[in-house]
N, C-alpha and C positions, 0 to 999 in steps of 0.2 A: 188108881195110880199105884196101889200097893202090890198088885199082881206083877206088873212088869218090873218094878223095883226089886221085888223078891226074887223073880227069875234071874235078873241081872246079878244079884248078890249070890245066889246059890251057884250059878255058873262060874263065877269068879272064885268062890270058896272051894268048889270042887277042884279047881286047878291048883290051889295053894295049900290045901288042907294037910298034906303030908310034911310041909315045911315048918309048921307051927305047933306049939303046945296050946293048951286050952285057952289060957287068958289072952295071949296075942291073937288067937283065932277069933275069939269073941269080939275083941277090939276091932279087928279087921272087918268082921261082919257088920258091926255097928257103923263103921266108917263107910263101908260099901253101900249099905242101904241109904245112908244120908246122901252120899255122892250120887246114887241112882235117882233119888228124888230131886236133887239139884239139877241133874241132867234133864230130867223130864220137864222141870220148870223152865229151863233154858230153851228147850224145844218149843214149848207152848208160847213163851214170850216172843221168841224170834220167828216162830212159824217156819223154821228151817232146821235141817239137821246139822248145818255147818257149825254153829256155836257149840252144841254138845259134843260134836265129833272132835273139834279142836281141844275142848276141855279134857275129853277122854284121852286124846293123844298126849297132852301134857302130863296127865296122870300116869300114863304108861311109861313115858320117858323118865319121870321121877322114880317110879318103881324099879325100872331097869338100873337107874343110878344107885338105888338102895341095895339091890341085889348084887351088883358088881362090888359095891363097898363091903357088904357082908361076906362075900366070897374072897375078899382080899386081893382082887385083881387090880 
């Protein structure tokens, strides 16, 4: 379970690494690995991609809201 969660985390951190200083970057990394493990658990429990997909979509929407707020739009 750690390999896919790590791959998920690295892929997402590569996308945002230029936006953050070290401490927020590390906090994001910790949050992402926990989120990835939760998504894996949801997938195993539901035996379907739908639940983790919906959770990921909600996370993406929340992150877009944060980004828009930080940019002052």
